C-alpha positions in Angstrom: -13.5 0.2 -1.2 -10.2 1.6 0.5 -11.0 1.6 4.3 -8.1 2.3 7.2 -8.9 0.3 9.8 -7.8 1.6 13.5 -8.3 -0.9 16.6 -8.1 0.8 20.0 -10.1 3.7 18.6 -12.5 4.8 20.8 -9.6 7.0 23.0 -6.0 8.0 23.6 -4.0 7.4 20.5 -6.2 5.6 18.3 -8.8 8.0 18.9 -6.3 10.8 17.7 -5.5 9.0 14.7 -9.1 9.4 13.4 -9.0 12.8 14.3 -5.9 13.6 12.2 -6.7 11.5 9.6 -9.9 12.9 8.7 -8.7 16.1 7.5 -6.6 14.2 4.8 -6.6 11.2 2.8 -9.5 11.9 0.2 -9.3 8.8 -1.5 -10.4 6.5 1.7 -14.0 5.6 1.3 -14.5 4.9 5.3 -12.8 4.5 8.4 -13.4 1.4 10.1 -13.1 1.9 13.8 -12.5 -0.8 16.4 -12.9 -1.0 19.7 -14.9 -2.8 22.5 -17.2 0.4 23.3 -19.8 1.2 20.8 -20.8 4.5 22.4 -17.5 5.9 22.3 -16.8 4.7 18.6 -20.0 6.4 18.2 -19.8 9.5 19.1 -16.2 9.9 17.2 -17.7 8.7 14.1 -20.6 11.7 14.2 -17.5 13.7 14.4 -15.5 12.3 11.8 -16.2 14.1 7.7 -15.4 10.1 6.2 -18.1 7.3 6.3 -17.3 5.1 8.9 -18.0 1.8 10.4 -18.6 0.9 13.6 -17.2 -2.6 15.2 -17.9 -2.4 18.7 -15.9 -6.0 19.6 -13.2 -7.4 22.0 -10.3 -8.4 19.5 -9.2 -10.8 21.7 -12.1 -12.8 20.7 -11.6 -15.3 17.2 -15.6 -14.2 16.4 -14.5 -10.5 16.8 -11.7 -11.5 14.6 -13.8 -13.5 11.8 -16.4 -10.8 11.7 -13.7 -8.0 10.4 -12.0 -10.6 8.2 -15.8 -11.4 6.9 -16.3 -7.8 6.3 -13.3 -6.9 4.5 -14.2 -9.5 1.8 -18.2 -8.9 1.4 -17.2 -5.1 0.8 -14.4 -6.0 -1.3 -11.9 -4.4 0.7 -8.8 -2.5 0.1 -6.6 -2.3 3.7 -4.8 1.4 2.7 -3.9 1.6 6.5 -4.0 -1.1 9.5 -3.4 0.7 12.3 -2.8 -1.7 15.9 -3.5 0.4 18.9 -5.7 -1.7 20.7 -3.8 -2.8 24.0 -3.4 -1.7 28.1 -0.4 -2.3 30.3 -0.2 -3.2 34.3 1.9 -1.7 36.5 3.4 -3.0 39.7 5.8 -6.5 40.8 5.0 -9.6 38.3 4.3 -11.6 41.0 1.8 -9.7 42.9 -0.4 -9.0 39.6 -3.4 -10.8 38.8 -2.4 -13.9 36.4 -5.5 -13.2 33.8 -4.3 -9.3 33.7 -0.9 -10.3 32.8 -2.3 -13.3 30.3 -4.8 -10.8 28.8 -1.7 -8.3 28.0 0.2 -11.1 26.2 -3.4 -11.6 24.7 -4.2 -8.3 23.4 -0.6 -6.7 22.4 0.9 -10.0 20.8 -1.7 -12.0 19.6 -4.9 -10.9 18.1 -2.0 -7.4 16.4 -0.5 -10.8 14.8 -4.2 -11.8 14.0 -5.1 -9.1 12.8 -2.5 -7.9 10.3 -1.9 -11.5 9.1 -5.7 -11.6 8.5 -5.8 -8.1 6.5 -2.4 -8.3 4.4 -4.2 -9.8 1.7 -6.7 -7.1 2.0 -3.4 -5.1 1.2 -2.3 -2.9 -2.2 0.7 -1.7 -3.0 1.2 1.6 -1.0 -0.4 0.0 2.1 0.6 1.1 5.3 0.6 -0.9 9.2 1.0 1.2 12.0 1.8 -0.7 15.6 1.8 0.8 18.4 4.7 -0.7 20.6 6.5 1.4 23.3 9.7 2.9 24.5 9.3 0.1 26.9 10.1 -1.6 24.2 13.7 -0.4 24.2 15.1 -2.5 27.6 13.8 -4.8 29.7 11.4 -3.1 32.2 11.2 -4.0 36.2 8.0 -3.2 37.7 6.6 -3.7 34.2 7.7 -6.4 33.3 4.9 -8.0 31.1 4.2 -4.8 28.9 7.6 -4.2 27.9 8.0 -8.1 27.0 4.9 -8.0 25.1 6.1 -4.4 23.0 9.6 -5.7 22.4 7.7 -8.3 21.0 5.4 -5.9 18.8 8.5 -3.5 17.6 10.7 -7.1 16.8 7.8 -8.8 15.0 7.3 -5.5 12.8 10.4 -4.6 11.9 10.8 -7.9 10.4 7.6 -8.0 9.0 8.5 -4.6 7.3 11.7 -6.0 5.6 9.3 -9.1 4.7 6.7 -7.0 2.9 8.7 -4.3 1.3 8.9 -6.2 -2.0 4.9 -6.4 -1.9 5.5 -2.2 -1.7 3.5 -2.6 2.2 5.1 -0.3 4.6 5.2 -0.9 8.4 6.2 1.5 10.8 6.2 0.5 14.7 5.6 3.5 16.8 7.4 3.7 20.3 6.5 6.8 22.0 7.6 7.7 26.0 4.6 8.2 28.5 1.7 10.0 27.0 -1.4 11.8 28.0 -4.0 9.5 27.4 -6.2 7.3 29.5 -3.4 4.6 30.0 -2.2 4.8 33.2 -5.4 5.2 34.4 -5.4 1.2 34.5 -1.7 1.1 34.2 -1.5 2.5 37.9 -4.5 1.1 39.1 -2.3 -0.8 41.6 -1.2 1.6 43.0 2.5 1.9 41.7 3.5 4.8 39.5 5.8 6.0 36.0 8.0 8.1 38.2 9.9 9.5 35.0 6.8 10.2 33.6 6.3 13.8 34.6 9.5 14.3 32.9 8.8 12.8 29.5 5.2 13.2 29.1 3.6 14.2 25.9 0.4 14.7 24.2 -1.2 12.1 21.6 -1.6 14.6 18.9 2.4 15.1 19.3 3.1 11.3 19.1 0.1 10.4 16.3 0.9 13.5 14.2 5.0 12.0 14.3 3.7 8.5 13.6 1.6 9.8 10.4 5.2 11.8 9.3 6.9 8.5 9.8 4.7 6.0 8.0 4.9 8.6 5.2 8.5 9.0 5.0 8.3 4.7 5.3 10.0 4.6 8.1 10.3 1.3 10.1 10.2 3.3 13.4 8.4 6.6 14.9 9.7 8.2 17.9 8.7 11.2 19.5 10.7 13.8 21.9 13.9 14.0 22.4 14.1 12.4 26.0 13.2 9.1 24.4 15.5 9.4 21.1 18.4 9.9 23.8 16.5 7.1 25.7 16.8 5.0 22.5 20.4 5.4 22.2 21.1 4.5 25.4 19.7 1.5 25.0 21.9 0.8 22.3 25.1 1.7 23.5 25.1 1.0 27.0 24.8 -2.7 28.0 21.4 -3.7 29.7 22.4 -4.7 33.1 24.1 -1.1 33.6 21.1 0.4 33.1 19.1 -1.9 35.1 21.7 -1.1 37.8 21.2 2.3 37.9 17.5 2.1 37.4 17.5 0.3 40.7 19.1 2.3 42.6 16.8 5.4 41.6 14.3 3.6 42.6 15.9 3.1 46.0 16.5 6.8 46.5 12.9 7.5 45.5 11.4 4.9 48.2 13.9 6.4 50.9 12.4 9.8 49.9 8.9 9.2 50.1 
């Protein structure tokens, strides 16, 4: 049975992947939709033409990953695409944040993603794809977004290295690095009162990010970057020492505070 697994499928970019892929991929037998909110997954499943299997799970729990792995084994699944979208971010000064929330970010964004990827690779075949949701925050350190940016740097580095390891097996990995996306992500990220000032200049829609990601995955590209501003930011992060960028960012934030 050929399947696609999408984590974080109940909303945002994960949901958009399911919606866009539904009109294509006729050789896929089932979409396996994974998230904690079973009600939203069921609603999404009813809207899709593909047959779906709902996994209302918290993938930070080992028992949840055991459930997914057991299901892949019992159904003799061939994982044609693994799309890891589950994750969250918290903005604000590191020292002022709840430690459990910060550690939870590491657990979900890094550990759960790594564990699930490790478990599903044995079920992949020649031509399978892995899409990992990183972020443009992965390009350099982000004061005020320090742990989130660090987790996404991990996802980007891990994905690119894994992609090289799996090339000979015909499995291709694409790391998706969008800037701010118009999704419920910021409902959580800005809950502490901190805001991302640049989002009003660089915000894109989830459908645009997903369309670019699927195109880049099809072409076996290791990274997917959507929108010219974020592509320019990526180029800047490679050409200019990070210390200079961080200094400039600090000065900009001071000016913003004075302007308030």
